[in-house]
N, C-alpha and C positions, 0 to 999 in steps of 0.2 A: 331842746333836743335836736330840732331841725337845723338850727344854726350851727350847733356843734358838729352834726353829721356833715354839713356842707363844708365847714372848716377842715374836717378830717379828709374829705375828698380832695379839696384844693391842695392840701399839704401832700397827699399821696401823688397827685398829678404832677407836682413839682419835682418829684424824684425821677432820675433817669432810669432806663431799663435795668433791672437787677443783673442781667447777663449781658456782657459787653465784650467786644473783641476789637483790638487795636493792633493791626499787624500781627506779630507773633505773640502778643500779650493777651491773655484771656482774663476777664474780671468777673467775679460773682459777688453780689452784695445782698443784704437784706436787713430789714428792721422789724423788731417785735416791740410794740409799745405797751406800757403799763396803764395808759389812759387813752381816751379817744384822740386827743391831740398830743403828739409827743414832742420832745425837745431834742431829738437826735436827727441828723441828716447825713447823707453821703452824696457825692457828685463826682463827675469826671469832666475834663475839659482838655482841648488840644492846646499844648503850649509850644507849638512849632512842629517842624518836620520831624517825624519819628519820636515825638515827645508827648506822652500822655500824663496829665495831672490828675490826681485823685485826692478827694477831700473827705474827711470824716470829722464830725463835730458833735458836741453834746452841750446843750444849754442846762444851766443849773436850775431846773424846774420843769414843770409840765403844764399842760393846759393851753388856753388861748394865748396868753402872753408869751409863753415859750415858743409857740407856733409862729407868732409874729416875728420873734427874733430870728428863728431859722429862715423864715421867708426873706427878711432883710439881708441876712448873711448870703443866701443864695443869689439874690438880686445883685448885691454889691460884687460878689465874685465874678459873675458873668459880665457885669459892666466893666470891671477892671480888665478882664481878659480881652474884651472887645476894644479897649483903649490901648492894648499892647502890653499890659502888665502880666507877665507870665511866670515870674520867679516865685517860689514858695514864700520867701521873706516879704517881697513886695505885696503879694496878695494878702497875706495875713495883716500887714500894716494897714492896707486899705479897708479890709473887712473890720478891723478893730475900730476904725473911725466911724464906720457905718453903724456898728452895734452900739457904740457910745451914744450916737445921735438917736438911736431907736430906743434903747433900754435905759439910758441915763443912769447907769451903774446899778439898776435894780436887779438885773440878771446878768450873769457872765456866761461866756461860752468857751469851752476848751475846743481846740481844733488842731488837726494835723494835716498838712499838705505834703504829698509825695509826688515828685515828677520823675517818671521813668524815661530815660533816654535810651531808646532801643539801639541807636547807632553806636553809642559809646558803652552800653552795658552798665549803666550807672543809675542809681536812684539818689535823688537829692530831696532832703526833708527840711521842713521848718515846723516848729512845734510851739503851740500856744497853750501850754499847761495840760496837754493831753497825754493819755497813756502811751507808753513807748511802743513802737511797732515791733513785730516779731518777724524774723526772717528764717525760713527753713531752707537751707541750702541743699542742693541736690545730693542725695545719699548721706547727708549728715545725720548723726544719731540724735541730735538735739536741736531745738529751735534756738536761735540767737536773739536775745533782747537787745535792740538797737538803742543804746543810751544817747539819744539825741539831746543836744542842748536845748533847753526850753525857756521861752519867754512867758510873760504874764498871760492868763486867759484873756480872750477878747472882751472888750467892754470895760476894762479896769483902768488902764493908763494910756492916755492919748499918745504919749511919746514912746510907748513900748517898742522894743526891737526884737526881731525874731531871727537869730543866726541860723545859717544853713549847715547841714551835715550831709555828707555823701557816703555811699557804700556801693561796692560792686554788686551787680545783679546779672547772673549768668543763666543760660538756658537750663531749665529744670528747677530753678529756684522759685520759692513760694513766699510772697510777701503777705502778711496778715495784719490788718488794722481792725480796731474794735473800740467800743466804748466801755466805760467802767462798769456798766450794768452786767456785763458778762462775767468778769472776774469777781464781782461782789455778790453774785447770786449765792444765796444762803439757804440751807434747809431749816426747818423749824427749830431743830436742836443740833447745833454743830457749827463748824467754821465755814467761811466763804469758799467758793470754788478756787480762787487764787490762781497765781501764775504757773505754779508747778503742774497742777491738774490741766490747765489750759494747754500747756506745752505737750503733755502726754496725749491729749486729745488730738492736737495738730499732727503729732508724729504718727498716731494710729490712722488718721484720716488723710494722710498726705497724698495718697493716690486718687482720692476722689476728684471728680471734676469740680472746679471752683464754684460752679453754679449750684452745687449740692452742699457746699460747706456750711452755709448758714443753717439749713434745716438739720444737718448732722449735729451741729453744735447746740442748737436749741433743743433737740431731742435729748442730748446728753445733759443739758441744764435741767430739763424736766425730770429726768431720772435722778439727778443729784439732789434736787430740792424737794422731790416727792410730788412734783406736778402742781405745786401751788401757784398762785398768781404772781406775776413778776412785780418786784418792788421798784424797778427802774427800767427804762428803755434799754434794749440791747440791739446794737447795730454792729454788723461785721462786714468786712470787705477783704476779699482774698484775690490776689493777682498772681498768675503764674506765667513765666516766660517759657514758651514752648520750645523744646529742643529741636 
């Protein structure tokens, strides 16, 4: 129990601050784990002048082994950035090789990297089998599911490629990243939360500070499922470009 508690603390200490500001971009993130050591993580990094990179990832499993994979992924991410690799596709390719060396195909990781260029007003994505991001544009009535081209999850194929997709990102727009534990939350009798309900929640909570978005959504999940224990980790990351 002491070793698990220590592992949990180390994993939590590796996460960046949940509330973050980068120029006119504000970011709020959070994790709710279903076991002591989770398989989700999020991170931020500088990808150049006026460019912030954001990462969200989900290992196919929980516990100590999954925690080791998330640690390897984070370490490889920051090593690659320090070596000058800052494109989403290049980072995913490097992280893929690190996870293959760590997990040897016993565990896979889905991952999405989004780089926001504040100067150009553009987000660039690369996706390794992860849930599609949602973009709620200023004054739009509905959230937009960004159908990014996706490669294999990390840790599956050494030669996997991760194409990039770009989208405009204007002042007042809200970008939302999440892991599948959110949309797959299910009550004892009934269907999972799903994308339509998630979209409704985002539209209703669009004026909230991004730092409150995670707690708002977890409260909604608890109400939807009847407050039972989570069956999977839930990680959210919301980023708003301030007007």
